[in-house]
C-alpha positions in Angstrom: 14.5 -21.5 -11.1 15.4 -19.6 -8.0 13.0 -17.1 -6.4 15.4 -14.2 -7.1 15.6 -14.9 -10.8 11.8 -15.3 -11.1 10.9 -12.1 -9.4 13.6 -10.1 -11.2 12.2 -11.2 -14.5 10.6 -8.1 -16.2 7.3 -9.8 -17.2 6.9 -11.3 -13.7 7.6 -8.0 -12.1 5.0 -6.2 -14.2 2.4 -8.9 -13.7 3.0 -9.2 -9.9 3.1 -5.5 -9.3 0.1 -4.8 -11.4 -1.9 -7.5 -9.7 -0.9 -6.1 -6.3 -2.0 -2.6 -7.2 -5.3 -4.0 -8.6 -6.0 -5.8 -5.4 -5.2 -2.7 -3.3 -7.4 -0.7 -5.7 -10.3 -3.1 -5.0 -9.8 -2.5 -1.3 -10.8 1.1 -1.7 -14.5 0.4 -2.4 -14.2 -2.7 -0.3 -13.5 -0.7 2.8 -16.3 1.7 2.0 -18.7 -1.2 1.7 -17.3 -2.7 4.9 -17.9 0.5 6.8 -21.6 0.4 5.8 -22.0 -3.3 6.6 -20.4 -2.8 10.1 -22.3 0.4 10.8 -19.1 2.5 11.1 -19.5 6.2 10.7 -16.8 8.1 8.8 -16.0 10.1 11.9 -15.8 7.0 14.2 -12.0 7.0 14.3 -11.6 4.2 16.9 -13.9 1.8 15.0 -12.1 2.5 11.8 -8.8 1.6 13.5 -10.4 -1.6 14.9 -11.7 -2.6 11.4 -8.2 -2.1 9.9 -6.5 -3.8 12.8 -8.6 -7.0 12.6 -8.1 -7.0 8.8 -4.3 -6.9 9.1 -4.2 -9.4 12.0 -6.1 -11.9 9.8 -3.8 -11.1 6.8 -0.7 -11.7 8.9 -2.0 -15.0 10.2 -2.9 -16.1 6.7 0.7 -15.6 5.6 2.2 -17.3 8.6 0.0 -20.3 8.2 1.0 -20.5 4.6 4.6 -20.3 5.6 4.2 -23.2 8.1 2.3 -25.2 5.5 5.1 -24.8 3.0 7.7 -25.8 5.7 9.2 -22.4 6.3 10.2 -21.5 9.8 8.3 -18.6 11.4 10.3 -18.7 14.6 11.9 -15.4 15.6 14.9 -14.6 17.8 14.3 -11.8 20.3 16.3 -9.4 18.0 14.3 -10.5 14.9 11.0 -10.1 16.8 12.0 -6.5 17.7 12.8 -5.8 14.1 9.4 -7.2 13.0 7.6 -5.2 15.7 9.4 -2.0 14.5 8.5 -2.8 10.9 4.9 -3.5 11.8 4.7 -0.3 13.8 6.2 1.8 11.0 4.7 0.2 7.9 1.2 -0.7 9.2 0.2 0.8 12.6 1.6 4.4 12.5 1.0 4.8 8.7 -2.7 3.8 8.9 -3.2 5.8 12.1 -1.9 8.9 10.4 -3.8 8.2 7.2 -7.1 8.0 9.0 -6.4 11.3 10.8 -5.5 12.8 7.4 -8.6 11.4 5.6 -10.8 12.8 8.3 -9.4 16.3 7.8 -9.2 16.6 4.0 -11.2 15.7 0.9 -11.0 12.3 -0.8 -9.5 13.9 -3.9 -6.6 15.5 -2.1 -6.1 12.4 0.1 -5.6 10.3 -3.0 -3.1 12.8 -4.5 -1.1 13.2 -1.3 -0.9 9.5 -0.8 0.8 9.2 -4.2 3.8 11.2 -2.8 5.0 7.9 -1.3 6.5 7.1 -4.7 8.6 10.3 -4.8 9.9 9.7 -1.3 10.8 6.1 -2.0 12.7 7.0 -5.2 14.5 9.9 -3.5 15.5 7.9 -0.4 16.7 5.0 -2.5 19.0 7.3 -4.4 20.9 8.0 -1.3 20.9 4.4 0.1 21.4 2.1 -2.9 24.3 2.5 -5.3 22.3 0.8 -8.1 19.2 2.9 -7.7 20.3 6.4 -8.6 18.0 9.1 -9.8 18.0 9.8 -13.5 16.2 12.4 -15.6 14.2 9.6 -17.2 13.1 8.3 -13.8 12.2 11.8 -12.6 10.1 12.4 -15.7 8.4 9.0 -15.3 7.4 9.8 -11.7 6.1 13.2 -12.7 4.0 11.8 -15.5 2.7 9.0 -13.2 1.8 11.6 -10.6 0.1 13.7 -13.3 -2.1 10.7 -14.0 -3.1 10.5 -10.3 -4.0 14.2 -10.3 -6.1 13.9 -13.5 -8.2 11.0 -12.3 -9.0 13.0 -9.2 -10.1 16.1 -11.0 -13.6 17.3 -10.4 -15.7 20.0 -12.1 -14.7 22.4 -9.4 -11.0 21.8 -10.1 -8.4 21.3 -7.3 -8.5 23.1 -4.0 -4.9 24.1 -3.2 -5.5 24.9 0.5 -3.1 23.0 2.7 -3.9 21.7 6.2 -1.1 20.2 8.4 -3.7 18.0 10.1 -5.2 16.9 6.8 -2.8 16.9 3.8 0.3 17.3 6.1 -0.6 14.2 8.0 -1.0 12.1 4.8 2.3 13.3 3.5 4.0 12.4 6.8 2.4 8.9 6.6 3.8 8.6 3.0 7.3 9.6 4.2 7.2 7.1 7.1 5.9 4.4 4.8 8.8 5.0 2.4 11.4 4.6 5.1 9.6 1.5 6.4 9.5 -0.1 3.0 13.2 0.4 2.5 13.8 -0.9 6.0 11.7 -4.0 5.1 13.7 -4.4 1.9 16.9 -4.6 4.0 15.4 -7.1 6.4 14.1 -9.2 3.6 17.7 -9.8 2.4 18.2 -11.8 5.6 14.9 -13.7 5.9 12.0 -15.1 4.0 9.9 -12.2 2.6 6.6 -13.9 3.2 7.4 -14.7 6.8 8.6 -11.1 7.3 5.4 -9.7 5.8 3.2 -12.0 7.8 4.8 -10.9 11.1 4.7 -7.2 10.3 1.1 -7.3 9.3 0.1 -9.4 12.4 2.1 -7.2 14.9 1.0 -4.0 13.2 -2.6 -5.2 13.2 -2.4 -6.0 16.9 -1.3 -2.5 17.6 -4.2 -1.0 15.5 -6.7 -3.3 17.1 -5.5 -2.4 20.6 -5.7 1.3 19.7 -9.3 0.8 18.4 -10.4 -1.0 21.5 -8.8 1.5 23.8 -10.7 4.2 22.0 -13.9 2.2 22.5 -14.2 1.2 18.9 -17.0 -1.2 18.0 -19.2 -2.5 15.2 -22.9 -1.6 15.3 -23.7 -4.8 13.5 -21.9 -7.9 12.2 -23.2 -10.5 9.8 -22.0 -13.1 7.3 -21.6 -10.5 4.6 -19.4 -8.3 6.8 -17.3 -11.3 7.9 -16.8 -12.5 4.3 -15.7 -9.0 3.3 -13.2 -8.7 6.1 -11.7 -12.1 5.0 -11.5 -10.8 1.5 -9.8 -7.6 2.5 -7.4 -9.6 4.7 -6.6 -11.8 1.7 -6.0 -8.7 -0.5 -3.5 -7.4 2.1 -1.8 -10.8 2.5 -1.3 -11.3 -1.3 -0.5 -7.6 -2.2 1.9 -6.9 0.7 3.7 -10.3 0.3 4.1 -9.8 -3.5 5.4 -6.3 -3.0 7.7 -7.6 -0.3 9.3 -10.2 -2.6 9.5 -7.7 -5.5 11.3 -5.1 -3.3 13.7 -7.8 -2.2 14.8 -8.6 -5.7 14.5 -5.3 -7.6 15.4 -1.6 -7.3 13.1 0.4 -5.1 12.4 3.0 -7.8 11.1 0.3 -10.2 8.6 -1.2 -7.7 7.6 2.1 -6.1 6.6 3.5 -9.5 3.8 0.9 -9.8 2.1 2.5 -6.8 0.7 5.2 -9.1 -1.7 2.5 -10.3 -3.4 2.1 -7.0 -5.6 5.2 -7.1 -6.4 4.5 -10.8 -7.6 1.0 -10.0 -9.3 2.4 -6.9 -11.4 4.7 -9.1 -12.1 2.0 -11.7 -13.1 -0.6 -9.0 -15.3 2.0 -7.3 -17.1 2.6 -10.6 -17.8 -1.2 -10.9 -18.8 -1.9 -7.3 -20.3 1.4 -6.1 -21.8 2.7 -9.3 -19.5 5.7 -9.4 -18.8 7.3 -12.8 -16.5 4.9 -14.8 -16.6 5.8 -18.5 -14.9 9.2 -18.4 -12.0 10.6 -20.5 -10.0 11.3 -17.3 -9.9 7.7 -16.3 -8.5 6.6 -19.6 -6.1 9.5 -19.7 -4.9 8.7 -16.2 -4.3 5.1 -17.0 -2.3 6.0 -20.1 -0.2 8.5 -18.2 0.5 6.2 -15.3 1.4 3.3 -17.5 3.7 5.5 -19.6 5.3 6.9 -16.4 5.9 3.3 -15.1 7.4 2.3 -18.5 9.8 5.2 -18.3 11.0 4.2 -14.9 11.0 0.5 -15.5 13.0 0.7 -18.8 15.9 2.3 -16.8 15.7 -0.4 -14.1 15.2 -3.6 -15.9 18.9 -4.5 -16.2 19.5 -3.5 -12.7 19.2 -6.3 -10.1 19.2 -5.3 -6.5 22.2 -6.1 -4.5 
């Protein structure tokens, strides 16, 4: 069976997208644990960038080694290298730089909610670019229900703070917008090349930019042991698998369908944090959020399942 027919199959799409979001969710507590193992303070911006950069460099190398092992060419023409550099800059380097700025200037609750705006941007942009990915009332309702799930899982006893900071929430929304454009740009490029090779190069080049930024800012690790090294390798593998799966799924499916699964990431992030960090897990809001997000994804996916990307 051809790759396109496999990754356009509804069951495969649901399984692969859910697995990707679960892996990304596990990275939330993983990064927090890694910061502690490496001795990185939450305000040490340069060291955070260095940590992220090394992680993505390793992830990119993993995918390129896999491509070579499976006899796929990773050679790039000068034009293709420029495209990969632009994709790595937009989808990895700039986005994570802006996210770290935003995270440092807002609360974790609002950061999680603002990050979820990426789905809205992706669905909206796709409407104007792809003839087979138009907005429908059902898709809009599905996205709103999924977003409601993200809001609910981030509710605290104090409720939500609706103050808006351009350096905090504004920066995160800007990162989400840029990521949406980059994902659609990557989808276009993936029609012309192997999605795994494309993802490997963009992660490697984006990781190099982040690593360089961290070193220029005098980023460093206070300590480094076997546990920290093993965790970095795990986080790199998470990025390699999740990014490559999403890359292949975007290649063969409507953007709105795949983007809707992103609402699962903060839900899985909370659940994984509960398991690994001892944070509250058995709460009504966690179950409610999972139900709402799943229902929202179902609403979007049932309008897209017969639509195969051009």
